[in-house]
N, C-alpha and C positions, 0 to 999 in steps of 0.2 A: 739293700738295693744298690745295684751297680750304677756308677756314674758313666757318662759317655766316654771319658778318656779310658776308664777301665775296660769297657766293652771294646774300645778301639785296640787296646793292648792284646786282648784275647783274639780279636779278629786278625791282628797282625801276626800273632803266633800261628794261627791256622793258615794264613797266606804263606808264611815262611815254610811251613810243612809241605804245602802243595808245591811250592817252588823247588824245595829240596828234593821231593820225590820226582819232579819232572827232570831235574838235572841228573839224578841217579839212574833213572830207569829208561830214559829216552836215548835213542841212538842217532836221531836226526839232529844235526847241529842247530838248525833254525829253531826247533822246539826247545833245545837246551838253552839257547840265548833268550828265548821268551821266558823260560823258567828262571833264568838269572835276573831278568828284569822284574819278575814277580818277587824274587828274594829281595831285591833292592827296594822295591816299593813297600814291602812289608817292614823293612828296616826304617824307611822314611816315616811310615805310619806310627811305628813304635816310638821313634824320636819325637814326633809331634805330640803324641799322647802323653809321653813322659814329661815333655815340656809343659803341657797343660796341667798335669798333676802337680808338678813342683812349682809352678807359677813363674818360671823363668823362660827366656827365649833361646836358651842354649841349644835345645833340641831342634828348633826351627832353623837355626844357623847351620847346624851340622847337616840338616836335610838338604840345604842348597849345595853343599859340597858333595853329598852323595849323588845328587842329581847331575852334577858336572861329571863325576866319575861314570855314571850310567851312560851319559851321552858319549863319552870317549870310548867306553866299552862297546857300545852299539856300533860306532863307526869302525873301530878296529875289527870287531867280530864280523861285520858284514863284508869288509874287505877280505878277510880270510875265507869266508864262505864263497865269495866270487872267485878267488884264486883256486880254491879247491874244486869248484864246479868246472872251471876252465880246464883243469888238468885231468880230472877223473869223471866228469859228467854225473857226479852224485854228491850229495852233501851228508853222507854218513860219517859218524865220528871215527869209525875204523879206518877211513880213507885218509885221515890226517897225516899218516906216515909218508904219504906221497909228497908232502911239501918239504921234506928234508932235503937239504943240499941240492 
């Protein structure tokens, strides 16, 4: 019988696969950023479940650092999306070349 942290680890693996597929196959930058957030949330869930399995709080501490990185990534990514939309009036990944120099 699987325990709750083991189920959480399997679920985090599935979430990671969904996020990875979203980053690889989407061309819209907004959806790519949402997929990166799913990847980071999957990593957070894996850290917390592994922490529960080992009986330490190390995974929970790492989770807070990952949440801080996710907040920074969201702020910088949204700024890039706004800059891209102002120059090209679209948010496709192929249009990122327009932001050079």
